[in-house]
Residue frames relative to the residue before (quaternion, step in Angstrom):
aa qw qx qy qz dx dy dz
M 1.0000 0.0000 0.0000 0.0000 0.00 0.00 0.00
I 0.6114 0.5699 -0.3641 0.4110 3.60 1.08 -0.63
D 0.6022 0.5925 -0.3422 0.4114 3.53 1.16 -0.52
L 0.6255 0.5224 -0.3119 0.4884 3.44 1.37 -0.81
L 0.5873 0.5390 -0.3613 0.4838 3.68 1.01 -0.74
H 0.6852 0.4676 -0.3127 0.4627 3.64 0.70 -1.00
A 0.6430 0.5116 -0.3603 0.4417 3.69 0.90 -0.67
I 0.6462 0.5058 -0.3146 0.4771 3.64 1.01 -0.75
L 0.6421 0.5013 -0.3081 0.4915 3.58 1.01 -0.84
F 0.6595 0.4899 -0.3268 0.4672 3.58 0.79 -0.92
T 0.6507 0.5174 -0.3462 0.4348 3.65 0.88 -0.76
A 0.6498 0.5151 -0.2869 0.4796 3.60 1.01 -0.97
M 0.6569 0.4836 -0.3294 0.4755 3.67 0.95 -0.80
V 0.6894 0.4904 -0.3208 0.4258 3.61 0.80 -0.74
A 0.6582 0.4901 -0.2915 0.4914 3.54 1.15 -0.80
A 0.6668 0.4577 -0.3199 0.4936 3.63 0.92 -0.78
G 0.6303 0.5351 -0.3266 0.4580 3.62 0.87 -0.79
G 0.6919 0.4798 -0.2895 0.4552 3.65 0.79 -0.93
L 0.6671 0.4912 -0.2877 0.4806 3.49 0.88 -0.96
G 0.6347 0.5504 -0.3055 0.4481 3.61 1.01 -0.90
L 0.6777 0.4597 -0.2773 0.5025 3.65 0.94 -1.01
A 0.6155 0.5095 -0.3534 0.4865 3.72 0.89 -0.75
S 0.7126 0.4315 -0.3238 0.4485 3.79 0.70 -0.71
V 0.6072 0.5414 -0.3550 0.4606 3.44 1.13 -0.70
I 0.6381 0.5238 -0.2993 0.4784 3.59 0.98 -0.75
M 0.6503 0.5204 -0.2575 0.4898 3.62 1.01 -0.85
T 0.5115 0.6024 -0.4105 0.4550 3.58 1.32 -0.43
F 0.7774 0.3601 -0.2000 0.4753 3.58 0.72 -1.23
I 0.7359 0.3308 -0.2029 0.5549 3.68 1.13 -0.31
P 0.0263 0.8402 -0.5414 -0.0160 3.67 0.48 0.93
V 0.4012 -0.6516 0.5805 0.2785 3.56 -1.40 0.35
I 0.0198 -0.8032 0.5951 -0.0163 3.52 -0.54 1.32
T 0.1679 -0.7517 0.6312 0.0912 3.44 -1.14 0.84
E 0.6450 -0.5218 0.3662 0.4214 3.64 -1.15 0.32
T 0.7005 0.4630 -0.3075 0.4475 3.70 0.93 -0.68
M 0.5757 0.5795 -0.4285 0.3862 3.77 1.01 -0.03
S 0.3740 -0.6998 0.5712 0.2102 3.42 -1.18 0.78
A 0.6481 -0.4912 0.3811 0.4398 3.62 -1.26 0.24
D 0.6120 0.5385 -0.3721 0.4438 3.71 0.99 -0.60
E 0.6582 0.4857 -0.3117 0.4835 3.75 0.96 -0.85
V 0.6255 0.5191 -0.3488 0.4665 3.67 0.92 -0.71
A 0.6735 0.4743 -0.3027 0.4793 3.61 0.90 -0.99
K 0.6073 0.5594 -0.3424 0.4483 3.68 1.03 -0.82
E 0.6348 0.5243 -0.3177 0.4703 3.60 1.01 -1.09
R 0.6833 0.5146 -0.2902 0.4291 3.59 0.72 -1.10
V 0.6864 0.4340 -0.3280 0.4826 3.69 0.88 -0.74
E 0.6410 0.5165 -0.3685 0.4319 3.59 0.95 -0.60
Y 0.6624 0.5311 -0.2899 0.4418 3.54 1.03 -0.83
A 0.6401 0.4984 -0.3057 0.4984 3.56 1.26 -0.81
F 0.6762 0.4744 -0.3419 0.4480 3.63 0.87 -0.71
F 0.6800 0.4729 -0.3152 0.4632 3.69 0.95 -0.69
G 0.6201 0.5401 -0.3361 0.4591 3.56 1.26 -0.52
F 0.7353 0.4009 -0.2665 0.4771 3.54 0.70 -0.86
A 0.5965 0.5331 -0.3984 0.4487 3.55 1.15 -0.41
G 0.6119 0.5394 -0.3271 0.4771 3.66 1.19 -0.71
I 0.6584 0.4963 -0.3302 0.4595 3.55 0.96 -0.79
V 0.6156 0.5666 -0.3219 0.4431 3.53 0.97 -0.82
I 0.6771 0.4889 -0.2756 0.4760 3.47 0.91 -1.14
A 0.6275 0.5174 -0.3533 0.4623 3.59 0.92 -0.69
L 0.6243 0.5389 -0.3251 0.4627 3.64 1.01 -0.95
V 0.6945 0.5009 -0.2801 0.4340 3.59 0.99 -0.94
M 0.6504 0.4908 -0.3189 0.4841 3.51 1.27 -0.51
I 0.5685 0.5490 -0.3676 0.4902 3.56 1.19 -0.40
L 0.6543 0.5122 -0.2794 0.4811 3.59 1.04 -0.77
A 0.5907 0.5485 -0.3151 0.5010 3.56 1.18 -0.79
M 0.7348 0.4280 -0.2896 0.4393 3.60 0.75 -0.99
A 0.6383 0.5388 -0.3213 0.4461 3.50 1.18 -0.61
L 0.7323 0.4206 -0.2419 0.4777 3.64 1.10 -0.72
S 0.6309 0.5498 -0.3324 0.4350 3.61 1.30 -0.23
């Protein structure tokens, strides 16, 4: 039964880590259109950075959960 728990934790870790890395990359490569102001671009970068680092932290918590279980 512990293998099932590890499989679920591993799936959550991979999903959170992948989305986190993608968001961090999008922080440095923003999508800018002609109609966007500088404030909107800055807001997008902050949002991507927040979700990216949150995803990475969740992935690290899943690694810790797998190690302690």
